[in-house]
N, C-alpha and C positions, 0 to 999 in steps of 0.2 A: 777454457774459461779463465785461464790465468791464475788458478788457485793451486795448481800442482806444484809442489815444492821439490819432490824427488820421486824417482821411479827406480825401484830395486827389482830388476828382472829376475835375479837369482831367487829372491825370497817371494817374488810375485806380489810385491807390496807397493802401493802408491801412497805417498805422504802428501797431505794437503795443508795449506797455510790458512786454515779456517777452523773455527770451533765446530763441534758437533751441532750445537744449536743453530749456528749460521747456516750450515748445510741443510739441516732438516726444515729450516724456515724458507728455503728457496722455493720458487715455483715448482710444482709437482710435474714430473715427466711421466706421461702415461703411455704414449705410443710414438713410434718413429715418425708418424705423420706430423707431429708437433714441430719437428725440425724444419718443416716446410711452411709453418704458419708464422707470418711476420709479426703478428700480435704477441704470440707466445715468445718468440725470440726477443722481442723488445722488452717484455716483462723480465725475462731472465737476465738480459744485459743490464737493464735498469737496476735490478736487485743487486747484482754483483758489483756494479760501478758504485752503488751507494754505500757499500761496506767500507769500513776503514781499512787501511793497508794491512795485509795479512801478516800474522806472526806465527811462527811455529810454536805449537804448544808442547 
């Protein structure tokens, strides 16, 4: 999605360049079937494209 800032495989930690509020406000993912739904994918893409450039918190 373009929000991953760093992956630390040793610590098993992924750092994202988004606030907690931005991530929890994103369209809800419920099932794997949604990844095949063009309307859902359009909503997710629209949401993340509409956010300001990410900053590490």
